[in-house]
C-alpha positions in Angstrom: -29.3 1.0 4.0 -25.7 0.0 3.2 -24.3 -1.4 0.5 -22.6 -4.5 2.0 -21.8 -7.7 -0.3 -21.1 -10.6 2.1 -19.4 -13.7 -0.2 -17.2 -16.4 0.0 -13.8 -16.9 -1.3 -12.8 -20.1 -2.5 -9.6 -20.2 -2.5 -6.7 -21.9 0.2 -6.1 -19.7 3.4 -2.5 -18.3 3.2 -1.0 -20.8 5.5 -1.8 -23.5 2.8 0.5 -21.6 0.6 3.8 -22.7 -0.2 5.3 -19.3 -0.8 4.9 -15.9 1.7 6.7 -12.6 1.7 5.9 -10.1 4.2 7.7 -6.6 5.3 7.9 -3.8 8.0 9.9 -0.6 7.9 11.1 0.3 11.3 10.5 3.6 13.0 13.9 4.8 11.9 13.6 3.8 8.2 13.3 6.8 6.3 9.8 6.1 4.9 8.8 5.7 8.0 10.4 8.4 9.6 8.1 10.8 7.0 5.0 8.9 7.7 5.4 9.7 11.2 6.2 13.2 10.5 3.2 13.9 8.7 0.5 11.8 10.9 2.2 13.8 13.7 1.8 16.8 12.1 -1.7 16.3 11.3 -2.5 15.7 14.9 -0.9 19.2 15.9 -3.0 20.6 13.4 -6.2 18.9 14.8 -5.1 19.7 18.5 -4.9 23.5 17.5 -8.2 24.0 15.9 -9.9 22.1 18.3 -8.4 24.7 21.1 -9.6 27.8 18.9 -12.3 26.7 17.2 -14.0 23.6 18.6 -13.8 21.7 15.7 -11.2 20.4 13.3 -10.6 22.3 9.9 -9.6 21.1 6.8 -5.8 20.2 6.2 -3.8 17.1 4.7 0.0 17.1 5.1 0.6 13.7 3.7 3.1 14.8 1.3 6.2 14.9 3.5 9.6 14.8 1.8 13.5 13.3 3.4 16.4 14.2 1.3 19.5 12.0 3.0 22.3 13.9 4.1 25.8 12.4 4.2 28.1 11.4 7.3 31.1 9.9 8.1 30.7 7.3 10.6 33.5 5.5 11.9 34.4 3.1 15.0 34.6 4.9 17.9 32.5 8.1 16.6 31.9 9.8 13.3 30.1 12.9 12.0 27.4 13.8 9.9 28.7 16.0 7.4 25.3 17.6 5.6 22.3 17.2 7.2 19.3 15.2 6.1 16.5 17.8 4.4 13.2 17.3 5.5 10.3 19.0 3.7 6.8 19.6 5.5 3.9 20.0 2.8 0.5 19.6 2.2 -2.7 22.0 2.9 -3.9 22.9 5.8 -6.3 26.0 7.1 -4.2 28.9 7.6 -6.4 31.8 8.3 -9.7 32.4 9.6 -12.6 34.9 9.5 -9.6 37.5 8.0 -7.0 36.2 10.6 -3.5 34.0 10.2 -2.7 31.0 12.1 0.7 29.7 13.9 0.0 26.7 11.6 4.1 26.5 10.6 5.2 27.0 14.2 3.0 24.4 15.5 4.1 21.8 12.6 8.0 22.7 13.1 7.5 21.9 17.0 5.2 18.7 16.5 8.2 17.5 13.5 11.0 18.3 16.1 9.3 17.1 18.8 8.4 13.5 17.0 12.2 13.6 15.7 13.5 13.5 19.5 11.2 11.2 21.1 11.6 8.0 18.0 15.2 9.1 16.8 17.4 9.3 20.2 20.7 9.3 18.6 20.3 12.0 16.3 20.8 15.6 17.2 18.0 17.8 15.9 19.7 21.0 15.6 22.4 20.0 13.5 21.8 16.8 11.9 18.4 18.0 10.1 17.1 20.8 8.7 13.4 20.9 8.9 11.5 23.3 6.3 7.6 24.0 6.3 6.1 24.6 2.9 2.7 23.5 4.1 0.1 25.8 1.6 -2.3 28.0 2.4 -6.4 28.0 2.5 -8.8 30.1 4.5 -12.2 29.3 5.6 -15.0 31.7 7.2 -16.5 30.1 10.2 -19.7 32.3 9.9 -20.9 29.6 7.5 -20.8 26.3 7.8 -17.2 24.1 7.8 -17.4 21.4 5.2 -16.2 18.9 7.1 -19.4 18.9 9.7 -21.3 17.8 6.8 -18.9 14.8 7.0 -19.0 14.1 3.1 -16.3 12.1 1.9 -13.5 14.1 -0.1 -12.1 11.8 -2.4 -13.2 9.1 -4.5 -11.1 6.2 -3.1 -10.9 2.6 -1.5 -9.6 1.2 2.0 -8.9 -2.7 2.2 -7.6 -4.6 4.9 -7.3 -8.6 6.0 -7.6 -10.6 9.1 -6.2 -12.7 10.6 -2.2 -12.4 10.3 -0.4 -15.1 9.1 2.0 -16.8 11.7 4.9 -15.0 9.3 3.0 -11.7 9.3 3.0 -11.9 12.6 6.5 -12.3 13.1 7.7 -10.4 10.9 5.6 -6.9 12.7 6.5 -8.7 16.3 10.5 -9.0 15.6 10.5 -5.3 14.4 8.8 -4.3 17.6 11.3 -6.4 19.4 14.1 -5.2 18.4 13.1 -1.2 18.2 11.9 -2.4 21.7 13.0 -4.4 24.7 15.9 -5.7 23.0 17.5 -2.1 23.2 18.2 -2.5 27.0 21.0 -5.7 25.9 22.0 -3.9 22.7 22.3 -0.4 22.6 24.4 -0.1 19.8 21.2 -1.1 17.2 19.8 2.1 15.9 16.3 2.9 15.0 16.5 2.3 11.4 15.4 -1.6 11.4 13.5 -3.5 8.2 12.8 -6.9 8.4 12.1 -8.5 5.3 10.7 -12.6 5.6 10.8 -14.9 3.4 8.6 -18.3 3.7 9.3 -21.4 1.8 6.6 -24.0 3.3 8.4 -24.7 6.8 11.2 -22.9 6.2 11.5 -19.0 7.6 14.0 -16.8 6.9 14.3 -13.6 8.3 16.7 -11.0 6.8 16.8 -8.0 9.5 18.6 -4.7 8.4 19.6 -2.8 12.0 21.6 0.6 11.5 24.4 0.5 14.2 25.3 3.6 16.0 29.3 3.9 15.5 30.1 5.6 19.2 29.1 2.3 20.5 31.0 0.5 18.3 35.4 0.5 19.5 36.2 -1.9 16.6 35.1 -4.4 14.1 35.2 -7.2 16.5 32.9 -5.4 18.4 30.5 -4.9 15.8 30.6 -8.5 14.7 29.9 -9.6 18.3 27.0 -7.6 18.3 25.4 -8.4 15.1 25.8 -12.4 16.4 24.3 -11.1 19.4 21.3 -9.7 17.8 21.0 -12.6 15.5 20.7 -14.9 18.3 18.3 -12.8 20.3 16.1 -12.6 17.0 16.3 -16.5 16.4 15.5 -16.8 20.1 12.7 -14.9 20.3 11.1 -16.1 17.0 11.8 -19.6 17.8 8.8 -19.4 20.5 6.3 -18.0 18.3 6.8 -20.7 15.8 7.7 -24.8 15.0 8.7 -23.9 11.7 12.9 -24.2 11.0 13.7 -20.4 11.2 17.0 -18.8 9.8 17.9 -15.3 10.7 20.5 -13.2 8.4 21.2 -9.5 10.1 23.2 -6.8 7.6 23.7 -9.2 4.7 25.5 -6.6 2.2 28.3 -6.6 5.3 31.6 -7.0 3.5 33.9 -7.2 5.9 37.0 -8.0 3.9 36.0 -4.6 1.7 35.0 -2.6 4.9 31.6 -2.2 4.5 29.2 -2.4 7.2 26.1 -0.7 8.1 27.6 1.5 10.5 25.6 5.0 10.8 26.3 8.1 13.5 22.6 8.9 14.2 21.1 4.9 13.7 19.2 5.9 10.8 20.3 5.7 7.3 18.6 8.7 6.1 22.2 10.4 7.5 24.1 9.2 4.0 21.5 9.1 0.9 18.8 7.1 1.9 15.3 8.9 1.2 11.9 9.1 2.2 7.9 9.5 1.9 5.1 8.8 3.0 2.8 6.2 1.8 6.0 4.1 0.3 6.3 1.9 3.6 4.0 0.4 5.9 0.4 0.1 5.4 -2.5 1.0 8.2 -1.8 -3.0 9.8 1.9 -1.7 10.0 3.3 -4.6 7.6 4.0 -4.8 3.7 1.9 -8.0 2.4 2.4 -8.4 -1.5 0.6 -11.8 -1.0 -2.5 -10.2 0.3 -4.5 -7.2 -1.0 -3.5 -3.7 0.0 -4.1 0.0 -1.1 -1.2 1.9 -2.2 -3.2 4.9 -0.5 -0.9 7.1 2.0 -2.8 7.0 5.2 -0.2 9.3 7.1 -0.9 12.9 7.1 -4.8 12.9 5.5 -7.2 14.8 7.5 -9.4 12.4 10.1 -12.5 14.1 9.9 -13.5 12.8 5.9 -10.7 12.0 4.0 -11.7 8.7 3.2 -8.4 7.4 1.9 -7.1 7.1 5.8 -10.4 6.6 7.3 -11.5 3.7 4.8 -8.2 1.9 5.1 -8.5 2.0 9.6 -12.1 1.1 9.4 -11.5 -1.9 7.2 -8.5 -3.3 9.6 -11.1 -2.9 12.2 -13.6 -4.4 10.8 -11.6 -7.6 9.4 -10.1 -8.2 12.9 -13.3 -8.3 14.3 -15.0 -10.3 12.0 -12.5 -12.8 11.9 -11.7 -13.0 16.0 -15.9 -13.3 16.2 -16.3 -16.2 14.0 -14.9 -18.7 16.6 -13.0 -20.3 14.0 -15.4 -20.5 11.0 -13.9 -17.9 9.1 -10.4 -18.8 8.1 -9.7 -15.6 6.7 -11.7 -12.3 5.6 -11.0 -9.7 3.2 -12.5 -6.2 3.7 -12.8 -3.5 0.5 -14.8 -0.3 1.1 -14.8 2.4 -1.7 -16.6 6.0 -1.6 -17.6 8.3 -3.5 -16.9 12.4 -3.5 -19.6 13.9 -1.8 -21.0 11.0 -0.4 -21.7 10.6 3.4 -18.6 8.5 4.6 -20.9 6.7 6.8 -22.5 5.3 3.4 -19.6 4.1 1.2 -20.9 3.6 -2.4 -20.0 -0.5 -1.7 -18.6 -2.8 1.3 -17.3 -6.2 0.2 -16.2 -9.0 2.9 -14.9 -11.8 1.1 -14.6 -15.0 3.4 -12.5 -17.9 3.6 -14.5 -20.4 5.3 -13.8 -23.3 7.6 -14.5 -26.8 6.4 -18.2 -27.4 7.0 -19.3 -23.5 7.3 -22.1 -22.2 5.0 -22.1 -19.0 4.3 -25.7 -18.3 5.8 -23.7 -19.1 9.6 -22.3 -16.2 9.5 -23.5 -13.7 7.1 -25.5 -11.9 9.2 -23.3 -11.5 12.3 -20.4 -10.0 9.3 -23.3 -7.7 8.2 -23.9 -6.3 12.1 -20.3 -6.0 12.3 -20.0 -3.5 9.1 -22.9 -1.7 9.6 -22.1 -1.2 13.1 -18.7 0.2 12.4 -19.4 2.3 9.9 -22.6 3.7 11.8 -19.8 4.8 14.5 -17.2 5.7 11.8 -16.6 9.3 13.4 -15.8 8.0 16.7 -12.2 7.2 14.7 -11.3 11.4 14.4 -10.9 11.5 17.8 -8.6 8.1 18.3 -6.6 9.4 15.6 -6.3 12.4 17.0 -5.0 10.9 20.2 -2.6 8.8 18.9 -4.7 5.6 19.4 -4.8 4.1 16.3 -1.4 3.6 14.1 -1.6 4.5 10.6 2.2 2.9 9.9 
């Protein structure tokens, strides 16, 4: 029997609150680059282990660090003076039955491929220094490998909520729009994009930080026109998703009189001093939401088999969204928290809590059974998340 607690939460839904702050860091933000590299290296190691041994061996690659470089951007094209330093660090099974594995070459190749796919203006050969210091561990497969038992390898918790508020959805979609379809019209905009949203009642202000690629910018007039076009396109895009009054601010720190512009060589701020670390950016749902329950767990790079700090954050997000979607409006908000005990089966947490904000006229007994069923079903099938994570079907940032 699983310890599942379902209760009514007697607070106002977030949409009824006067204020809201939401943030999303795009794929090129240094913290997101660190998350992406950590998760990519983990997936590459998983695939190597599966190919060779038909099982995923122990590893955690969730300690990637990025030390910003130095650059001299200029209208028409500048140069990277000192490459950013990227440290791949963590633990992995590096030796099996006395035979060493090519774990470092696998990790470096995966990291290079990720940077080439997601940072198209970055020259991976010259603009970054990739260093792999993943630690050493060994296993004897003639014994039973620990993850076969599916016991939690940490005491941790996962937390999520659903559904997203309008401000949260707009924040997420705005970054995806800028780093997606908008690139066809504005290739001058780099991949390092951050969106910060501030809602005060029905006024929604979006502050967008977007690194501009200098070689596409012949002069300051072109830079200004791109900023204006970016703001106009974002405003048009967002206005289709809300009836609130919207203002968009782009690169608000620019000071034309003093020659301050968000100009970069690579479209990434890590080229010029900005550092990054795993777990400092978006949560598993892709957002940073100080008005909502959040975990501080760094999910990216943790092993997808028994690390509950990863699995419980992922599955709590899935559970929360399914409960909200299936309620037919009876549940206005759901907050899900799952806590583990190290050494306990991952499908039997110490406790799973679902707190529900109910619509007017709805009582807990009307929805409790279905909520319990959703939670129980997903926990029963938690091991199915592993392959989806390995395949990259589930984002963790």
